C-alpha positions as CSV (number, residue, x, y, z in Angstrom):
1,M,113.3,30.3,31.8
2,Q,114.5,28.5,34.9
3,I,118.3,28.5,35.7
4,Y,119.7,26.8,38.7
5,L,123.0,28.3,39.8
6,D,123.2,27.1,43.4
7,H,125.2,23.8,43.0
8,S,127.4,24.5,46.0
9,A,124.2,24.3,48.1
10,T,123.1,21.1,46.6
11,T,123.1,19.3,43.2
12,P,120.2,17.6,41.4
13,P,120.7,13.9,41.7
14,H,122.3,12.2,38.7
15,P,119.8,10.0,36.8
16,D,121.9,6.9,37.5
17,V,121.9,7.8,41.2
18,I,118.1,8.1,41.1
19,A,117.9,4.7,39.4
20,K,120.2,3.1,42.0
21,V,118.3,4.6,44.9
22,Q,115.0,3.3,43.5
23,T,116.4,-0.1,43.0
24,V,117.7,-0.2,46.6
25,L,114.5,1.0,48.1
26,T,112.5,-1.7,46.2
27,Q,114.9,-4.6,46.1
28,Q,117.8,-4.1,48.5
29,W,116.0,-2.6,51.5
30,G,117.2,-5.1,54.1
31,N,119.2,-4.3,57.2
32,P,122.9,-4.6,56.2
33,S,123.8,-6.0,59.6
34,S,121.4,-9.0,59.1
35,L,122.9,-12.3,58.2
36,H,120.2,-13.5,55.8
37,L,119.9,-12.9,52.1
38,W,118.1,-9.6,52.4
39,G,120.8,-8.2,54.7
40,E,123.6,-9.5,52.5
41,R,122.1,-7.7,49.5
42,S,122.1,-4.4,51.4
43,A,125.6,-5.0,52.8
44,T,126.9,-5.6,49.3
45,E,125.5,-2.3,48.1
46,I,127.2,-0.5,51.0
47,E,130.6,-2.1,50.3
48,M,130.3,-1.4,46.5
49,A,129.7,2.3,47.5
50,R,132.6,2.2,49.9
51,L,134.9,1.0,47.1
52,E,133.7,3.7,44.6
53,T,134.0,6.4,47.2
54,A,137.6,5.2,48.0
55,Q,138.5,5.2,44.3
56,L,137.2,8.8,43.9
57,I,139.9,10.0,46.3
58,N,142.4,7.2,45.5
59,A,142.3,5.9,49.1
60,P,144.5,2.8,49.4
61,S,141.7,0.8,51.0
62,P,137.9,1.0,51.1
63,D,138.2,0.4,54.8
64,S,139.4,4.0,55.2
65,I,135.9,5.3,54.2
66,I,133.5,5.7,57.1
67,F,130.0,6.7,55.9
68,T,128.2,9.5,57.7
69,S,124.9,11.5,57.1
70,G,126.8,14.2,55.2
71,G,129.6,16.7,55.3
72,T,128.6,18.4,58.6
73,E,128.7,15.1,60.5
74,A,132.0,14.1,58.9
75,D,133.5,17.5,60.0
76,N,132.2,17.0,63.5
77,F,133.4,13.5,63.6
78,A,136.9,14.5,62.5
79,L,137.3,17.2,65.2
80,L,135.6,15.4,68.1
81,G,137.0,12.0,67.1
82,I,140.5,13.3,67.7
83,A,139.6,15.6,70.6
84,N,137.9,12.9,72.6
85,Q,141.1,10.9,72.8
86,Y,142.5,13.4,75.3
87,N,141.7,13.7,79.0
88,S,142.8,17.3,79.1
89,P,142.3,20.2,76.7
90,K,144.8,20.6,73.8
91,H,145.4,23.0,71.0
92,L,143.5,23.1,67.7
93,I,144.3,25.2,64.6
94,I,141.6,26.1,62.0
95,S,141.4,28.9,59.5
96,S,139.2,32.0,59.9
97,V,137.2,31.0,56.8
98,E,136.0,27.5,57.8
99,H,132.5,26.2,57.2
100,S,130.3,26.5,60.3
101,A,130.5,22.8,60.9
102,I,134.1,23.3,61.8
103,E,133.9,26.7,63.4
104,K,131.0,25.8,65.7
105,T,132.6,22.6,66.7
106,A,135.8,24.5,67.5
107,Q,133.7,26.9,69.6
108,R,132.3,23.9,71.5
109,L,135.9,22.7,72.2
110,E,136.8,26.1,73.5
111,K,134.0,25.8,76.0
112,W,135.7,22.6,77.1
113,G,138.9,24.4,77.7
114,W,140.6,23.8,74.4
115,Q,142.8,26.5,72.9
116,V,141.8,27.3,69.3
117,T,143.9,29.3,66.9
118,R,142.2,30.8,63.8
119,L,144.7,31.5,61.1
120,P,144.1,34.8,59.2
121,V,143.6,34.9,55.5
122,N,144.5,37.4,52.8
123,Q,141.8,39.4,50.8
124,Q,141.5,36.4,48.5
125,G,140.6,34.1,51.5
126,K,143.9,32.2,51.4
127,V,145.9,31.0,54.4
128,N,149.6,31.7,54.5
129,P,151.5,28.5,55.2
130,T,154.0,30.4,57.3
131,D,151.3,31.4,59.6
132,L,150.4,27.7,60.2
133,E,154.1,26.8,60.8
134,Q,154.3,29.6,63.4
135,A,151.0,28.7,65.1
136,I,151.9,25.0,65.9
137,Q,152.7,24.5,69.5
138,S,153.9,21.6,71.6
139,N,150.3,20.8,72.6
140,T,148.8,21.1,69.0
141,V,147.1,17.9,68.1
142,L,144.9,18.8,65.1
143,V,144.9,21.2,62.2
144,S,141.7,21.5,60.1
145,I,141.7,23.7,57.0
146,I,138.9,23.8,54.5
147,Y,140.0,22.7,51.0
148,G,137.6,24.8,48.9
149,Q,135.8,27.7,50.5
150,S,132.0,27.3,49.7
151,E,131.2,31.1,49.9
152,V,134.1,32.6,47.9
153,G,135.5,29.6,46.0
154,T,139.1,29.9,47.1
155,L,141.2,26.8,47.1
156,Q,143.7,26.5,50.0
157,P,147.3,25.3,49.5
158,I,146.4,22.0,51.2
159,R,149.5,20.1,50.0
160,E,151.8,22.6,51.6
161,L,149.7,23.1,54.7
162,G,149.5,19.3,55.2
163,K,153.2,18.9,54.8
164,I,153.8,21.4,57.6
165,A,151.4,19.6,60.0
166,Q,152.9,16.2,59.0
167,A,156.5,17.4,59.7
168,K,155.3,18.4,63.2
169,G,153.5,15.2,63.8
170,V,150.1,16.9,64.0
171,V,147.0,15.3,62.6
172,F,145.7,17.2,59.5
173,H,142.0,17.3,58.4
174,T,140.5,19.0,55.4
175,D,136.9,19.7,54.6
176,A,136.7,18.7,51.0
177,V,133.0,18.9,50.6
178,Q,133.1,21.4,47.8
179,V,136.1,19.8,46.1
180,A,135.3,16.1,46.0
181,G,133.8,15.2,42.6
182,R,134.9,18.5,41.1
183,I,138.7,18.4,41.3
184,P,140.8,15.2,41.4
185,I,141.8,14.2,44.9
186,D,144.6,11.7,45.7
187,V,144.9,11.0,49.4
188,Q,148.0,8.9,48.7
189,Q,149.7,12.1,47.5
190,L,148.0,14.7,49.6
191,P,149.4,14.7,53.2
192,V,146.0,14.5,54.8
193,D,144.9,12.2,57.7
194,L,141.2,13.0,57.6
195,L,139.0,14.3,54.8
196,S,135.3,15.0,54.7
197,L,133.0,14.8,51.6
198,S,129.3,14.8,50.9
199,G,127.1,13.0,48.4
200,H,124.6,15.7,47.6
201,K,127.3,18.2,46.5
202,M,128.3,15.8,43.6
203,Y,124.9,14.7,42.3
204,G,124.1,12.1,45.0
205,V,121.1,12.4,47.3
206,Q,121.0,14.2,50.6
207,G,121.7,12.1,53.6
208,A,125.0,10.4,52.8
209,G,128.6,11.6,53.2
210,A,131.9,10.1,54.3
211,L,135.0,10.7,56.4
212,Y,138.3,9.3,55.1
213,V,140.4,8.1,57.9
214,R,144.1,7.3,57.1
215,A,145.0,3.8,58.0
216,G,146.5,3.5,61.4
217,L,145.2,6.8,62.7
218,A,143.6,6.5,66.2
219,I,140.2,8.1,66.3
220,E,137.5,7.8,68.9
221,P,134.1,6.3,67.9
222,W,131.6,9.0,66.9
223,L,128.4,7.0,67.6
224,T,128.3,3.8,69.8
225,G,125.8,1.1,69.5
226,G,125.7,-1.8,67.1
227,G,129.2,-1.5,65.8
228,Q,128.6,-0.5,62.2
229,E,131.2,1.3,60.2
230,Q,134.1,-0.5,61.9
231,E,132.6,0.4,65.3
232,L,133.4,4.1,64.6
233,R,129.9,5.2,63.6
234,S,127.2,2.9,64.9
235,G,123.6,2.9,63.6
236,T,121.9,1.2,60.7
237,Q,123.3,2.7,57.5
238,A,121.1,4.6,55.1
239,V,121.6,2.0,52.4
240,A,119.8,3.9,49.5
241,A,121.6,7.2,50.1
242,I,125.0,5.5,50.5
243,A,124.5,3.5,47.3
244,G,123.6,6.7,45.6
245,L,126.8,8.2,46.9
246,G,128.7,5.3,45.4
247,V,127.2,5.9,42.0
248,A,127.8,9.6,42.2
249,A,131.4,9.0,43.1
250,K,131.8,6.7,40.1
251,Q,130.1,9.2,37.7
252,A,132.3,12.1,39.0
253,R,135.5,10.1,38.5
254,S,134.4,9.4,34.9
255,E,133.1,12.8,34.0
256,M,135.7,15.1,35.7
257,P,138.3,15.1,32.9
258,E,135.7,16.8,30.6
259,E,133.3,18.5,33.1
260,T,135.9,20.3,35.2
261,P,137.5,22.3,32.3
262,R,134.0,23.0,30.9
263,L,132.9,24.5,34.1
264,Q,136.0,26.5,34.4
265,A,135.4,28.0,31.0
266,L,131.8,28.9,31.9
267,R,133.0,30.3,35.2
268,E,135.5,32.6,33.5
269,K,132.8,33.6,30.9
270,L,130.5,34.7,33.7
271,F,133.2,36.7,35.4
272,E,134.0,38.4,32.1
273,L,130.4,39.2,31.3
274,L,130.0,40.9,34.7
275,A,133.4,42.5,34.8
276,D,132.1,45.9,33.7
277,D,129.4,46.1,36.3
278,P,130.3,48.9,38.7
279,Y,128.4,47.4,41.6
280,L,130.0,44.0,41.7
281,I,133.4,43.2,43.4
282,P,134.7,39.7,42.6
283,T,135.6,37.8,45.8
284,G,138.0,34.9,46.4
285,D,141.1,33.9,44.5
286,R,140.6,34.0,40.7
287,A,143.4,31.6,39.9
288,D,143.2,29.0,42.8
289,R,139.4,28.5,42.7
290,L,136.7,25.9,42.6
291,P,136.0,25.3,38.9
292,H,132.2,26.0,39.2
293,H,132.3,28.9,41.5
294,V,131.6,32.7,40.9
295,S,131.2,35.1,43.8
296,F,130.9,38.8,44.4
297,A,130.3,41.4,47.1
298,V,127.8,44.1,46.0
299,N,129.0,47.6,46.5
300,S,126.1,50.0,46.0
301,P,126.7,53.7,46.2
302,E,123.6,54.6,48.1
303,E,121.5,52.4,50.4
304,P,123.2,49.0,50.8
305,I,121.8,46.2,48.7
306,S,122.0,42.9,50.6
307,G,122.8,39.6,49.0
308,K,119.4,38.3,50.3
309,T,117.6,41.0,48.3
310,L,119.4,40.0,45.1
311,V,118.6,36.3,45.7
312,R,114.9,37.1,46.0
313,Q,114.9,39.4,42.9
314,L,116.8,36.8,40.8
315,N,114.4,34.1,42.0
316,L,111.5,36.1,40.7
317,A,113.3,36.1,37.4
318,G,113.7,32.3,37.5
319,I,117.3,32.2,38.5
320,A,118.5,30.4,41.6
321,V,121.6,31.8,43.4
322,S,122.6,32.2,47.0
323,A,123.8,34.9,49.4
324,G,126.8,35.0,51.6
325,S,125.0,36.5,54.6
326,A,122.5,34.7,56.8
327,C,119.1,35.8,58.2
328,H,118.5,35.2,61.8
329,S,115.2,36.3,63.5
330,G,114.6,38.7,60.6
331,K,117.9,40.4,61.0
332,L,120.7,40.2,58.4
333,T,124.1,39.3,59.8
334,P,127.3,40.0,57.8
335,S,129.2,37.1,56.4
336,P,132.0,36.1,58.8
337,I,134.0,34.8,55.8
338,L,134.0,38.2,54.0
339,L,134.7,40.0,57.3
340,A,137.7,37.7,57.8
341,M,138.9,38.6,54.3
342,G,138.9,42.3,55.2
343,Y,135.7,43.4,53.6
344,S,133.6,46.2,55.2
345,H,130.4,45.4,57.2
346,Q,128.3,46.7,54.3
347,N,130.1,44.5,51.7
348,A,129.9,41.5,54.1
349,L,126.1,41.9,54.1
350,A,126.1,41.8,50.3
351,G,127.8,38.6,49.3
352,L,126.5,36.8,46.2
353,R,127.4,33.3,45.0
354,L,126.6,31.7,41.6
355,T,127.7,28.1,41.3
356,L,127.5,26.1,38.1
357,G,126.8,22.5,37.3
358,R,126.2,19.7,34.8
359,S,123.1,21.4,33.3
360,T,124.6,24.9,33.0
361,T,125.0,26.1,29.5
362,A,126.7,29.2,27.9
363,D,123.2,30.5,27.2
364,D,122.4,30.3,30.9
365,I,125.5,32.3,31.7
366,E,124.7,35.0,29.2
367,W,121.1,35.3,30.3
368,T,122.0,35.4,34.0
369,A,124.6,38.1,33.5
370,M,122.1,40.3,31.6
371,V,119.4,39.8,34.2
372,L,121.7,40.4,37.2
373,K,122.9,43.7,35.7
374,Q,119.4,44.8,35.1
375,V,118.3,43.9,38.6
376,L,121.2,45.8,40.1
377,Q,120.6,48.9,38.0
378,R,117.0,48.9,39.0
379,L,117.7,48.4,42.7
380,V,120.3,51.1,42.7
381,K,118.0,53.5,40.9
382,E,115.1,52.7,43.4
383,S,117.5,53.2,46.3
384,S,118.6,56.6,44.9
385,L,115.1,57.8,44.4
386,A,114.1,56.7,47.9
387,L,116.9,58.6,49.4
388,A,116.2,61.7,47.3
389,T,112.6,61.8,48.5
390,S,113.2,61.0,52.1
């Protein structure tokens, strides 16, 4: 039995996306900047995808969508596209639970002399809007707060946070990579100036993402060259991947009304099935949460059990999940997200994430819960025996 529960890492391409990508690669493979028929065909595919992506987030104009290679590039573009407008360092505000694409870009800006404020979060991983209001200074030019946290699933109060930034005249960006295609987004109602999304998180193919840029917002070009993407992101577009993103956006808009509540029900079922396990501590906000997202910190009484160990053991059982901690040069490092939420170093080494998708069934959930409990019991028993004999 093979069960894939790592949809926050990537999603399997939708069959319609695969069909579109194949069609583009075989029939619409021209350079979209070329003026002949082959170029026009490719350019049409890109503009159709731009329209579908704009409609997914209810952008008032397709021109507000700038295609990128994915969410990481869109996040970098958002921060550096604003920062590069200034001749002297300014002030940036982010949260302490941002994706590394934001955190590491903020660290780069710090090296350039920028002041960066990282807002604290509560134990559920949520930012207090009052903290944002108090953090804004006269030289604050940008606020970037993740919409849905990929590791613990918490949804931030983006509407309230955006209103605070808007009232202060500060540009507001949100990383919506985990949200787009899973929860309805309306940028005409949300007070956001910039928003990042990624195709392969919503059943597109890897290699295409987008940055929404509010009309009239000044932003420095990210890549210079041939002038593609309204001269903001030069380079020949990845036509097939972008066309796939357009199909994925269209499918998501159509399927969300039924798929989102289905995933929420399966999510709650998995939490309930694991609620009696003494070694699992649920992480993130249970109410304001990504619909497909289940996460825990493992709290073993003896030798710590890392998230990486659990991922490997579940993989042997045919179940794909992910860990919150990363492995660098053979050494485990604690999750900075869980540390920011107040978890111990031991717990922060033992994050576990299970993320559901279109193919996930109730049987998958029940089987996974049973296997995870058995794996944990065995690992704890082995750990206790090892300690007793050492």
